[in-house]
C-alpha positions in Angstrom: 34.7 -10.4 -12.5 33.2 -8.8 -9.4 36.5 -8.0 -7.6 39.1 -6.2 -9.7 41.8 -5.6 -7.1 42.7 -6.7 -3.6 45.4 -4.9 -1.7 46.6 -4.8 1.9 47.4 -1.2 3.0 48.5 -0.7 6.7 46.7 -3.9 7.7 43.4 -2.8 6.0 42.1 -4.8 3.1 40.8 -2.5 0.3 38.5 -4.0 -2.2 37.9 -2.2 -5.5 34.8 -3.4 -7.1 34.5 -3.6 -10.9 32.2 -1.2 -12.6 29.9 -4.2 -13.3 29.2 -4.8 -9.6 29.0 -1.1 -8.8 26.3 -0.7 -11.5 24.4 -3.6 -10.1 24.1 -1.8 -6.7 22.9 1.3 -8.5 20.0 -0.5 -10.3 16.4 0.4 -9.4 14.3 -2.1 -7.5 11.7 -4.0 -9.5 8.3 -2.2 -10.1 6.3 -4.9 -8.2 6.7 -8.0 -6.1 4.6 -10.8 -4.7 4.0 -10.9 -1.0 2.5 -13.7 1.1 -0.6 -12.4 2.8 -0.8 -12.2 6.5 -4.4 -11.9 7.8 -5.2 -8.8 9.9 -8.2 -7.1 11.3 -9.0 -3.5 10.5 -11.5 -1.0 11.8 -13.1 1.1 9.0 -15.8 3.4 7.9 -17.4 1.9 4.7 -18.6 4.4 2.1 -20.5 4.5 -1.2 -19.9 7.5 -3.3 -17.3 9.5 -5.2 -13.7 9.7 -4.2 -14.1 13.4 -3.8 -15.9 12.5 -0.5 -12.5 11.3 0.9 -11.8 14.3 3.1 -15.2 14.3 4.7 -15.1 10.5 5.2 -11.7 10.6 6.8 -12.9 13.4 9.1 -15.9 11.3 10.1 -13.8 8.2 10.6 -11.2 10.0 12.8 -13.9 11.6 14.9 -15.6 8.2 15.4 -12.3 6.6 16.3 -11.5 9.3 18.8 -15.0 9.3 20.3 -14.9 5.6 20.8 -11.3 5.6 22.3 -10.0 3.3 19.6 -6.7 4.9 18.8 -4.9 2.7 21.3 -5.8 -0.4 19.3 -4.3 0.9 16.0 -1.4 -1.3 14.8 -0.3 0.2 11.5 -0.7 3.2 9.1 -4.1 4.3 7.6 -5.4 2.2 4.7 -8.0 2.6 2.0 -9.8 -0.4 0.5 -11.4 0.0 -2.9 -14.0 -2.5 -4.1 -14.7 -0.7 -7.4 -12.8 1.4 -9.9 -13.5 4.9 -11.2 -12.4 3.5 -14.6 -15.6 1.4 -14.9 -18.0 2.6 -12.1 -20.0 5.8 -11.9 -18.7 8.1 -9.0 -21.9 7.7 -7.0 -21.6 3.9 -7.2 -18.0 3.6 -6.0 -17.6 1.4 -2.9 -14.6 2.0 -0.6 -13.6 2.4 3.0 -10.9 4.1 5.1 -9.5 2.4 8.2 -6.6 1.3 10.4 -5.3 -2.2 11.1 -6.2 -2.8 14.7 -5.5 -5.3 17.5 -7.6 -8.5 17.7 -10.7 -8.1 19.9 -11.2 -4.4 19.0 -15.0 -3.9 19.0 -16.1 -0.6 17.5 -19.6 0.7 17.5 -21.5 2.0 14.3 -20.8 3.7 12.0 -17.4 1.9 12.3 -17.0 -1.8 11.5 -14.4 -4.5 11.9 -13.3 -6.3 8.7 -10.7 -9.0 8.0 -8.0 -8.8 5.3 -7.5 -12.6 4.5 -5.9 -12.7 1.1 -3.1 -15.3 0.9 -1.0 -13.5 -1.7 -0.8 -9.9 -3.0 1.1 -8.1 -5.8 2.6 -5.0 -4.2 4.2 -1.8 -5.5 5.0 1.7 -4.3 3.4 4.8 -5.7 5.3 8.1 -5.1 3.3 11.2 -5.8 -0.2 12.7 -5.4 -3.1 10.5 -4.4 -5.0 11.5 -7.5 -2.4 9.8 -9.6 -2.5 6.4 -7.9 -5.0 5.1 -10.6 -2.1 5.1 -13.1 0.0 3.0 -10.8 -2.9 0.6 -10.0 -3.5 0.1 -13.8 0.2 -0.6 -14.2 0.2 -3.1 -11.3 -2.9 -4.9 -12.8 -1.0 -5.2 -16.1 2.0 -6.6 -14.2 -0.2 -9.1 -12.4 -1.6 -10.4 -15.7 1.8 -10.4 -17.4 3.1 -12.6 -14.6 0.5 -15.3 -14.9 -1.9 -14.1 -12.1 -5.4 -12.8 -11.9 -6.8 -10.2 -9.5 -8.5 -11.9 -6.6 -9.9 -9.1 -4.4 -10.1 -5.4 -3.7 -7.2 -2.9 -4.0 -5.7 -1.8 -0.7 -3.6 1.3 -0.3 -1.3 1.9 2.7 -0.6 5.6 3.3 3.0 5.8 4.5 3.3 9.5 5.2 1.1 12.4 6.1 -0.2 14.8 3.4 -0.2 17.5 6.0 3.6 17.1 6.4 4.9 16.4 2.9 4.4 17.9 -0.5 2.1 15.9 -2.9 5.0 14.8 -5.0 6.6 13.2 -1.9 3.6 11.2 -0.8 4.2 7.4 -0.5 1.4 4.9 -1.0 2.0 1.2 -1.0 -0.5 -0.5 -3.3 -1.7 -4.1 -2.7 -3.7 -6.2 -5.1 -4.7 -9.7 -4.0 -3.8 -12.3 -6.7 -4.3 -16.0 -7.6 -2.5 -18.1 -10.1 -4.3 -18.4 -13.5 
């Protein structure tokens, strides 16, 4: 029942879609999806401490990147990798890092390190809004992972898709990745 009418008008074919098909185009995208992992290297500044240190850690990271002339090796947007969760870890014990995916062969000096993201599959979703609200989206994604027959298999990665200095907090876009394995 997708096509309701077909008419030729001055040599132009007009197709009027049924309301059913039009509604299908208006539906929202699913909350999350699975993505096959593609390994990549990233240069990062590891940190142990509260997330309130984020601004200072990013500042130190950017200064070290610039001082070592590493910006030419950057291949994608800034990321954060989180090995523990504020939901079950004391702030002083949280382990996380900020970084950039970089070209192979990039060799930073301390305090920067190179790490590899090697997870074969990830559940991915988009968070729109302030960074301090990503925890809610991460919890929802973990629930989605479990409901779809998977288990969490690694740290949470956030890809920061726009700049908080250029957009309002409610317009920030963060892509969230959680490595998964079949239960």
